[in-house]
C-alpha positions in Angstrom: 0.1 0.2 0.1 1.6 3.2 -1.1 1.9 6.4 0.8 -0.7 8.1 -1.6 -3.4 5.5 -1.4 -4.5 4.7 2.2 -7.3 6.3 3.5 -7.0 8.1 7.0 -9.3 7.2 9.7 -10.6 10.5 11.3 -12.2 8.7 14.1 -8.9 6.9 15.1 -7.3 10.3 15.0 -9.7 11.9 17.1 -9.5 9.3 19.8 -5.6 9.2 19.8 -5.4 12.9 20.0 -7.7 12.9 23.1 -5.3 10.5 24.8 -2.4 12.5 23.8 -3.8 15.4 25.5 -1.6 18.0 23.6 1.6 15.9 23.8 4.3 17.5 21.3 5.2 13.8 20.2 1.9 13.4 18.4 1.3 16.9 17.5 0.1 15.8 14.2 -1.6 12.2 13.6 -2.0 10.1 10.7 -4.3 7.1 11.7 -5.1 4.1 9.5 -7.2 1.0 9.9 -4.4 -0.8 7.8 -1.1 0.3 6.5 1.8 -1.5 4.7 4.5 -0.1 7.0 4.1 2.8 9.4 7.9 3.3 8.9 7.4 4.0 5.0 4.6 6.3 5.6 6.7 8.3 8.1 9.5 8.4 5.9 7.3 9.7 2.9 5.8 12.3 5.4 9.4 13.2 6.7 10.3 13.8 2.9 7.6 16.1 2.4 8.7 18.3 5.3 6.4 16.9 8.3 7.3 18.3 11.6 9.0 16.7 14.6 6.4 15.0 16.5 4.4 13.6 13.6 2.8 10.2 14.3 1.8 7.6 12.1 -0.4 4.9 13.7 -2.3 1.7 12.3 -4.3 -1.1 13.7 -2.8 -3.7 11.5 0.5 -3.8 9.1 1.0 -6.1 6.2 4.7 -4.9 5.6 6.1 -4.4 9.1 9.6 -4.9 9.7 11.9 -5.2 12.4 15.8 -4.8 12.9 18.3 -6.3 10.4 15.3 -6.7 7.7 13.5 -9.1 9.8 9.6 -9.2 9.3 7.5 -7.9 12.2 4.2 -9.7 12.6 1.6 -7.1 12.8 -1.9 -8.6 13.3 -4.8 -6.7 14.9 -4.4 -6.5 18.6 -1.2 -4.4 18.8 0.2 -1.0 19.1 2.0 0.0 15.8 3.3 3.2 15.3 6.2 5.5 13.8 7.1 8.9 15.1 9.2 11.5 13.2 11.9 13.3 15.3 14.5 15.8 14.1 17.2 15.8 16.8 19.8 18.4 17.2 22.4 16.2 18.8 25.2 14.6 16.9 24.3 12.1 14.5 26.7 9.6 16.4 24.1 9.9 19.3 21.1 8.9 17.1 21.5 5.2 17.9 20.8 6.1 21.5 17.2 6.8 20.6 16.4 3.2 20.5 17.3 3.0 24.2 15.3 5.9 24.9 12.2 4.4 23.3 12.8 1.0 24.8 13.0 2.8 28.4 9.7 4.8 27.3 8.0 1.5 26.3 8.8 -0.2 29.5 7.4 2.7 31.7 4.5 3.1 29.5 3.7 -0.8 29.8 4.2 -0.6 33.6 2.0 2.3 34.2 -0.9 1.0 31.8 -0.9 -2.7 32.6 0.8 -3.1 36.0 3.3 -5.6 34.5 7.1 -5.0 34.7 8.7 -6.0 31.5 12.5 -6.1 30.9 14.8 -4.7 28.2 17.2 -6.4 26.0 19.8 -4.3 24.5 19.4 -2.5 22.1 15.9 -2.6 21.0 13.8 -5.4 22.7 11.1 -5.3 25.3 10.7 -8.8 27.0 7.9 -10.4 29.1 8.5 -13.6 30.9 11.5 -14.0 28.6 9.5 -13.4 25.3 9.4 -10.5 23.1 6.4 -8.4 23.7 7.7 -5.0 21.9 10.4 -4.2 19.3 11.9 -0.7 18.5 13.5 0.4 15.1 15.2 3.5 14.5 16.2 4.7 11.0 18.2 7.8 10.2 17.9 9.4 6.8 18.7 12.8 5.4 15.3 14.1 5.9 14.7 12.9 9.6 15.0 10.1 12.0 12.0 7.6 12.2 11.2 5.7 15.4 9.2 2.8 15.1 7.5 0.8 17.7 5.5 -2.3 17.7 3.7 -3.8 21.0 1.7 -7.0 21.1 -1.3 -6.1 23.3 -4.0 -8.4 22.9 -2.6 -10.2 20.1 -3.2 -14.0 20.2 -0.2 -16.1 20.7 -1.1 -18.4 18.0 -0.5 -15.3 15.5 3.0 -14.7 16.8 6.2 -16.5 16.4 7.1 -18.9 19.1 9.7 -16.4 20.8 7.1 -13.6 21.1 4.1 -13.1 23.3 1.6 -10.4 24.3 0.7 -8.2 27.1 -2.7 -10.0 27.6 -1.1 -13.3 27.4 1.3 -12.1 30.2 -1.7 -11.4 32.5 -1.9 -7.5 31.8 -5.1 -5.8 32.8 -7.2 -4.7 29.7 -5.5 -1.9 27.9 -6.3 0.1 24.7 -3.5 0.0 22.2 -4.3 3.7 21.6 -4.0 4.4 25.1 -0.5 2.8 25.5 0.6 4.5 22.2 -0.1 7.9 23.9 1.5 7.0 27.1 4.5 5.7 25.5 4.7 9.0 23.4 4.3 11.0 26.6 7.1 9.1 28.4 9.3 9.5 25.3 8.8 13.2 25.0 10.0 13.7 28.6 13.1 11.5 28.1 13.6 12.9 24.7 13.7 16.6 26.2 16.2 15.4 28.8 18.6 13.7 26.1 18.3 16.8 24.0 19.3 19.2 26.8 21.8 16.9 28.9 22.9 13.9 26.8 22.6 10.1 27.7 23.6 10.2 31.2 20.4 10.4 32.9 18.8 7.9 30.7 21.7 5.3 31.2 20.7 5.6 35.1 17.1 5.3 34.4 17.7 2.1 32.2 19.7 0.1 34.4 16.8 -1.5 36.5 14.9 -2.5 33.3 17.9 -4.3 31.6 17.0 -8.1 32.2 20.2 -9.4 30.8 22.9 -7.7 32.9 24.9 -10.4 34.8 23.7 -13.0 32.1 25.9 -15.0 29.7 25.4 -13.8 26.1 26.6 -14.8 22.7 27.3 -12.0 20.5 27.6 -12.0 16.5 29.2 -8.8 15.3 29.7 -8.9 11.6 31.8 -12.0 11.0 33.2 -12.3 14.7 31.6 -14.2 17.5 32.2 -13.4 21.3 30.8 -14.8 24.5 31.0 -13.1 27.9 28.7 -11.6 30.5 26.5 -8.5 29.8 27.6 -6.0 32.4 26.2 -2.4 31.6 25.6 0.3 28.9 28.4 2.8 28.6 28.1 6.7 28.6 27.3 6.4 24.9 24.7 3.6 25.0 26.9 0.9 24.1 26.8 -2.7 25.5 29.5 -3.5 27.8 30.4 -7.1 28.0 32.9 -8.9 30.2 34.3 -11.5 27.7 35.3 -14.9 28.9 38.8 -13.8 28.3 38.1 -11.2 31.2 38.5 -8.2 29.0 35.7 -5.6 28.9 34.6 -5.0 25.4 31.8 -2.4 24.0 29.5 -3.0 21.2 27.6 -0.5 19.0 24.0 -0.7 18.4 23.8 -1.8 14.8 26.6 -4.2 14.8 25.4 -6.7 17.2 22.9 -9.8 17.4 22.5 -10.6 20.7 21.9 -14.4 21.3 21.0 -16.3 24.4 
């Protein structure tokens, strides 16, 4: 479905706008019953000059994608959206936005459902060890697009074996649009801190949510393989791993596949 063809849903847009309650990250909402990819639609809007805070939301995606070109299953029952941001920090800081969004997702899920998810660096949100949400950050010349997919009431038989939903994890009922608005509000708060002060405060806030710190990890970085213990994120958002040799090595977002 191309950028020109899908029909916007004014009722969805109005409902979401009420929940956003004036949030700057959601200043302009494009909502659809179905869309190929919110990321692609947001990129197209960004190229046309859409402002920071433009939000693209759909109830179902048929061409959703995750990190490293993977498919993101997007049946009805999830919160699927992409947000346009135009950061003023250095380009080298942009990968940190994945961690900001993960932190915001964990906090929004906890506030909306009472569940306590964990984060797996750099872009996964887990519930009981299974993936419940994913983050995708893509930087192009026109803007940075932040994509989020959360399985809310999605049936587990519609998801991969390694995935779950908030409902399957025992969450109290939550409207995907309410969760979307809550995440945008959390993200705006952390984005403003990051813009003004950098990553230090986000690093401190992330630590309690990082479920794999202290756990053995196997890392594929390009053609090299490493094994060790995940220990922290550094001041730039890179994953710190104590290798089996005893050395501490840091890994950049984008070069690592983290395996259990």
